[in-house]
C-alpha positions in Angstrom: 0.0 -0.1 0.0 1.3 3.5 -0.9 1.5 6.1 1.7 -1.0 9.0 1.0 0.9 12.5 0.6 -1.6 14.4 2.3 -0.5 17.7 1.0 -3.4 19.6 2.6 -2.2 18.4 6.0 -5.5 17.3 7.5 -6.7 14.2 5.5 -8.1 11.1 7.1 -6.5 8.9 4.3 -3.4 7.1 5.3 -2.6 5.0 2.2 -3.9 3.6 -0.9 -3.5 0.8 -3.5 -5.0 0.8 -7.0 -5.7 -1.9 -9.6 -7.3 -1.7 -12.9 -10.9 -1.5 -11.7 -10.6 -0.4 -8.2 -8.9 1.6 -5.4 -8.3 0.4 -1.7 -8.2 3.1 0.9 -7.0 3.0 4.5 -8.1 5.7 6.8 -6.6 6.8 10.0 -8.0 5.6 13.2 -8.5 1.9 12.2 -7.0 -1.2 10.4 -9.8 -1.6 8.0 -9.4 -0.9 4.4 -12.2 0.1 2.1 -12.4 -1.1 -1.7 -14.1 1.1 -4.1 -14.6 -0.7 -7.4 -16.0 0.1 -10.8 -19.1 -2.1 -9.9 -19.7 -0.6 -6.6 -18.7 3.1 -6.8 -18.7 3.2 -10.8 -15.8 3.8 -13.1 -15.9 7.6 -13.2 -15.6 7.8 -9.4 -13.0 5.2 -9.1 -10.7 6.9 -11.8 -11.2 10.2 -10.1 -10.2 8.8 -6.8 -7.0 7.3 -8.3 -6.2 10.7 -9.8 -6.7 12.4 -6.4 -4.7 9.6 -4.6 -1.7 10.1 -6.9 -1.9 13.9 -6.6 -2.0 13.4 -2.7 -4.8 16.0 -2.2 -8.6 15.8 -2.1 -9.2 12.1 -2.0 -10.8 12.2 1.6 -13.2 15.1 0.6 -14.2 13.4 -2.5 -14.9 10.4 -1.0 -17.1 12.0 1.8 -19.0 13.7 -0.9 -19.6 11.2 -3.7 -19.0 7.6 -2.7 -19.0 7.4 1.1 -20.9 4.3 1.4 -20.1 2.8 -2.2 -17.4 0.5 -1.0 -17.6 -3.3 -1.6 
């Protein structure tokens, strides 16, 4: 799992891992990971989350706004 850069300094995301059709996200405050897939969250959302994860900014906010409960 890659460490999330957290350029804003206040993200709840600690790390992430990507695959062809999914992103796995680990949040602070727990050991659980959340998998967001094309099937569950939709291709558009997963691809946007991958971009935000690589950029190191905006991922936690995006998840809260658009895909909070759409994990597998």
